[in-house]
C-alpha positions as CSV (number, residue, x, y, z in Angstrom):
1,M,96.8,-9.3,19.4
2,A,95.2,-9.9,16.1
3,T,91.8,-8.5,15.4
4,A,89.4,-10.6,13.5
5,K,87.5,-9.0,10.7
6,K,83.8,-8.6,11.5
7,V,81.7,-10.5,9.0
8,P,78.4,-8.9,8.4
9,A,75.5,-11.1,9.5
10,K,73.6,-12.6,6.6
11,A,70.1,-11.3,6.2
12,P,67.5,-14.1,6.3
13,A,66.7,-15.3,2.8
14,K,63.3,-14.1,1.5
15,K,61.0,-16.8,0.6
16,A,59.6,-16.5,-2.9
17,A,55.9,-15.8,-3.0
18,P,53.9,-18.7,-4.3
19,A,53.0,-18.2,-7.9
20,K,49.4,-17.2,-8.4
21,A,47.2,-19.5,-10.4
22,P,45.9,-18.0,-13.6
23,A,42.6,-16.2,-13.0
24,A,39.8,-18.6,-13.7
25,K,37.0,-17.1,-15.9
26,K,34.0,-16.5,-13.7
27,T,30.8,-17.9,-15.1
28,P,27.7,-15.8,-14.5
29,A,25.5,-17.1,-11.7
30,A,22.4,-18.8,-12.8
31,K,19.3,-16.7,-12.4
32,R,17.1,-17.7,-9.5
33,T,13.8,-19.1,-10.5
34,P,10.9,-17.9,-8.3
35,N,9.1,-20.4,-6.1
36,A,5.9,-21.5,-7.8
37,A,4.0,-21.2,-4.5
38,F,4.8,-17.5,-4.3
39,M,3.7,-16.9,-7.9
40,K,0.3,-18.6,-7.7
41,A,-2.4,-16.0,-8.2
42,L,-4.6,-15.6,-5.1
43,T,-8.0,-14.0,-4.9
44,P,-8.2,-11.3,-2.3
45,S,-11.1,-11.1,0.2
46,P,-13.5,-8.2,-0.2
47,A,-11.8,-6.3,2.6
48,L,-8.4,-6.8,1.0
49,A,-9.8,-6.1,-2.5
50,A,-10.7,-2.6,-1.3
51,V,-7.0,-1.9,-1.0
52,V,-5.2,-4.0,-3.7
53,G,-8.0,-4.5,-6.2
54,T,-10.2,-7.5,-7.1
55,A,-8.0,-9.2,-9.7
56,P,-6.2,-12.4,-8.5
57,L,-2.5,-11.5,-7.7
58,P,0.5,-13.4,-6.4
59,R,1.2,-13.0,-2.7
60,T,4.3,-10.9,-3.5
61,E,2.3,-8.4,-5.5
62,I,-0.3,-8.2,-2.8
63,V,2.3,-7.2,-0.3
64,S,3.8,-4.7,-2.7
65,K,0.5,-3.1,-3.4
66,L,-0.2,-2.9,0.4
67,W,3.1,-1.0,0.9
68,V,2.2,1.4,-2.0
69,Y,-1.1,2.1,-0.2
70,I,0.6,2.5,3.2
71,K,3.2,4.9,1.8
72,K,0.6,6.9,-0.3
73,H,-1.6,7.4,2.8
74,D,1.3,8.1,5.2
75,L,0.4,5.3,7.5
76,Q,3.8,4.4,8.9
77,D,4.3,5.4,12.5
78,K,6.4,8.5,12.8
79,A,8.3,7.3,15.9
80,N,8.8,3.7,14.8
81,K,8.8,3.2,11.1
82,R,8.4,-0.6,11.6
83,N,4.8,-0.1,12.8
84,I,1.9,0.6,10.5
85,N,-1.1,2.6,11.7
86,A,-4.3,1.2,10.3
87,D,-6.9,3.4,8.7
88,A,-10.5,2.3,8.2
89,K,-9.7,0.0,5.3
90,L,-6.7,-1.6,6.9
91,K,-8.3,-2.1,10.2
92,L,-10.7,-4.5,8.5
93,I,-7.7,-6.5,7.3
94,F,-5.5,-6.2,10.4
95,G,-8.2,-6.4,13.1
96,K,-6.3,-3.8,15.3
97,D,-5.1,-0.2,15.2
98,Q,-1.4,-0.9,14.7
99,V,0.7,-3.8,13.4
100,S,4.3,-4.5,13.0
101,M,5.6,-4.8,9.4
102,F,6.7,-8.3,10.3
103,E,3.1,-9.3,11.0
104,L,1.9,-8.0,7.6
105,A,2.4,-11.2,5.6
106,S,0.7,-13.5,8.2
107,L,-2.3,-11.1,8.4
108,I,-2.7,-11.1,4.6
109,G,-2.8,-14.9,4.6
110,K,-6.2,-14.9,6.2
111,H,-7.6,-12.7,3.4
112,V,-6.6,-14.6,0.3
113,S,-7.9,-17.8,-1.2
């Protein structure tokens, strides 16, 4: 009886990885231009002026100055930092003892012209 030679099984051929395209040069992203409505200077009401000053400011600056006041006077709620406890000056603006930070912008809208 003749024995046949065992032929090793061929390993599957590896597919060549597709050639990578040359790296395209990235162009720097264009700088965002601020919305003109946000940059319009608004005059604060007397109650709001007691906190942020009497000079006309853009809405973004008013919110920033309010946060500076809140942090300086430690008015964030200790248990829930998203809530702001109003002192005497802020109670005139907010109309209540405590507000959420998400309500802040809408409450300011009533005090600017």
